[in-house]
C-alpha positions, 0 to 999 in steps of 0.5 A: 177860066172867068172869074164869076165872083171876086172878093178883094181885101174884104173885112168886116167889123161888127162896131167900129172899123179896127174897134169892133169885132174883126168877124172877117179878115181881108178875104181874097178869093176868086171864084170861076164861073160855074163852080162849085165852093164850099166855105167850111168851118167852124161856128163863129169862123165867119163863113156866113158873115162871108156869105152875107157880105156877098148876098147884100145883107150884111154891110162891107166894112172894107174891100171890093166885092164884084159878080159878073164883072160888076161892083157889088158892094154897095148895091142892095140885094135886090139888085145882085141877081144872086139865089139865096137859100137860108139856114133859116128857110126865110119861104113866104108863109101866107102862099103854098109851097109851089107858090113860094118856089115859083114866084121868082120865076113869075117876077121874071115873066116865064111863061105858065108852061115854063114855070110849072116844067122848073118848079116840077123838075126841082120838086122831083129832084128835092123829092118835095111834089107831095107837098107843093100845096102845103103851106110852109107852117103845115111842114116839118124844118127839113121839107122847109129847108128843101122848099127854100133850096128849091126856090132858090136853085130854080132861079136864073142868077148870076150866083147861088148861095147856100147857107147849111141847106141841108143841115135839118136832113136825116143823114139818108136823104143828105147823101142821096140829094148832094149828088142830085143837087151837084148834077143840077149845078153842074148841068146848068152851069151854075156858080154855087157858094155853099157854107158848111160845117159839114166836111163830108158835104163839103168834099162831096160838093165842091170843087175848091174849099175855103177853109176859114178860122178866125175870119181868115182864110187859112186854105182855099184849095181842091179838097185833094190839096187839102187833104194831102198837102194842108197849108198850116196846123189849122187845116191839117188837123180840122179836116180830115176824119178821124183828124191827122195825129201831131206830136211836138218834136225836135229835128236833128240831122246827123249825115245820114239819118233824120231824127225826130226826137218825140216826148217820152224820149221816143227817136223816130228816124229815117234815112237822111235819102227819104227826104230831099235836100230842100225839106231837110234844109227847111225841117233844120231852119226850125228844128222845133217842128210838128210832125203830122201823120193821118190815120190811115197812113198809120202802119202796125209793123214789127219793127215800128216804134212801140204803143200801148192800145187804149182803145180799139172800134169796130165800126163796121167797115173799119176799124180804129185803133187809139194807142199810147204813143210818144206821150200823147195819142195815136190814131190808126185806122185799118180797114179789116176788123183787128182783134188787139187787146186794151193795154197790149203793145202793138209797134206803129211805122210812119212812112216818111211820104207820109209825114207832114210837117209843121212849123211849131211857132207859126203853124204853116207846113214845111214838107208834105212827104217828100215835097216842101209846102 
């Protein structure tokens, strides 16, 4: 696949290099032509700084950025051929929404017929045809956001950067537009980077997700891989709703049994044959580990370990049960209405194929089910 965008050893310091705030740390990332990439993370994780360095609104402190075969980190924004939809909209206030969207098309000297057709298509897709002749100051924040998005998407650019592009929209409209925008981008073979803190948005729109925290790229993989094989404890607990259950444990091997000793004296035992020799060796080389399991994988079973129900929420299509387990709380999700009383005892089973094991000291993943990380 053709690499459209490449970041190599990119750093961002606010202040003096090696002395100021190190906002982005040694980012290495290749984005293929036609891909949609999501930069996902909490506020302050470095995702917007990374996007702004690619756009040219922030200087890179170190490293190189290559776009469509050109090294661009020293070029001004206007020379980069990047289209960007800002979180803060940044529409021209003195011209109409229609003129805002058409601005770059006219600058590229497209005919009036072509400009009108493109503006009509993107406006219908984003459901803003009724505000095209209004000025930005007379429309809502959500409408301004869609107008900014239309102005970016309509451009013929080497890269489209979308910074929290639907943050102001109501949930129903966001759900509708996610699919439309993804189809629009894919149909035209555009390359796009989406900045978001919304996991649902990242999973729905992106081919690959770059999970960031503390300025560090924690994992860069498909949504499925991040869910099934998180690279470390941060990614495992950050991505997923409800979050992954995690428990400190000491692992030991008695020959035919693997033991996970959890807090509160709970000993989870599994036949050693449930784990490959490589996985057993990886776990036993640390002993102190963190055991993780997704809430959807926790099963109630008469032969399971005891847990005491602390909360029971029916969400209309699934039940979330939180229970006291191994000195902490475990959450399990069931797709039917579950009538269990607060304070009652249930028994939960954790299938070995669903266990994620992390190094307690470094947080790095050791294994996922029967597979080495």
